[in-house]
C-alpha positions as CSV (number, residue, x, y, z in Angstrom):
1,M,-21.0,-18.1,2.0
2,K,-18.3,-15.4,0.7
3,L,-17.4,-15.2,-2.9
4,T,-13.7,-14.7,-3.5
5,R,-11.9,-13.7,-6.4
6,V,-10.1,-16.5,-8.2
7,C,-8.3,-14.9,-10.9
8,I,-4.8,-13.1,-10.4
9,Y,-3.4,-10.1,-11.5
10,P,-0.1,-8.1,-11.2
11,K,-0.9,-6.3,-8.4
12,D,-1.6,-9.6,-6.3
13,V,1.7,-10.7,-7.2
14,Q,3.2,-7.7,-5.7
15,R,1.5,-8.1,-2.8
16,I,2.2,-12.0,-2.2
17,T,5.9,-11.8,-3.6
18,G,7.4,-8.6,-3.1
19,K,8.2,-7.9,-6.7
20,S,7.7,-4.8,-9.0
21,E,5.0,-4.7,-11.5
22,K,7.2,-5.3,-14.5
23,A,8.6,-8.8,-12.6
24,S,5.0,-9.2,-11.4
25,R,3.7,-9.1,-15.4
26,R,6.3,-11.8,-16.3
27,L,5.5,-13.9,-14.0
28,L,2.2,-14.2,-14.8
29,Q,3.5,-14.1,-18.4
30,K,5.5,-17.4,-17.8
31,I,2.8,-19.4,-15.8
32,K,0.6,-18.3,-19.4
33,D,3.4,-20.1,-21.1
34,N,3.8,-22.9,-18.9
35,M,0.5,-23.6,-18.7
36,G,0.0,-23.6,-22.6
37,K,-2.6,-20.3,-21.9
38,E,-3.7,-18.4,-24.4
39,Q,-2.9,-14.5,-24.2
40,H,-6.8,-14.0,-23.4
41,Q,-7.0,-16.8,-20.4
42,F,-6.4,-15.8,-16.9
43,I,-4.4,-16.9,-14.8
44,T,-6.1,-18.4,-11.6
45,T,-5.2,-18.9,-8.1
46,D,-4.7,-22.6,-8.5
47,D,-2.5,-21.9,-11.3
48,F,-0.4,-19.9,-9.6
49,A,0.0,-21.4,-6.6
50,N,0.8,-24.4,-8.1
51,Y,3.5,-22.6,-10.3
52,T,5.3,-21.3,-7.4
53,G,4.2,-23.8,-4.6
54,I,2.5,-21.2,-2.5
55,Q,-0.5,-23.0,-0.6
56,N,-3.8,-21.8,-2.6
57,S,-5.1,-20.6,1.1
58,L,-2.0,-18.2,1.6
59,V,-2.4,-17.1,-1.8
60,Q,-6.3,-16.2,-0.9
61,E,-5.6,-14.4,1.8
62,Y,-3.7,-11.7,-0.1
63,L,-6.5,-11.5,-2.8
64,T,-8.3,-8.2,-2.4
65,E,-11.7,-7.1,-3.1
């Protein structure tokens, strides 16, 4: 079984959406605010997929090791 990463970072958002790094950081902050997460908490692929409406399987394809 291959383990995949579950956390989303700005570089991943850039690859998935084509947005700039700053716009990607803002989007991740919006997701955190919307979900009531604290600053030290991570955004998961499920969180990102639910917020953006992109299928989780597609999000996983864009994650790199």
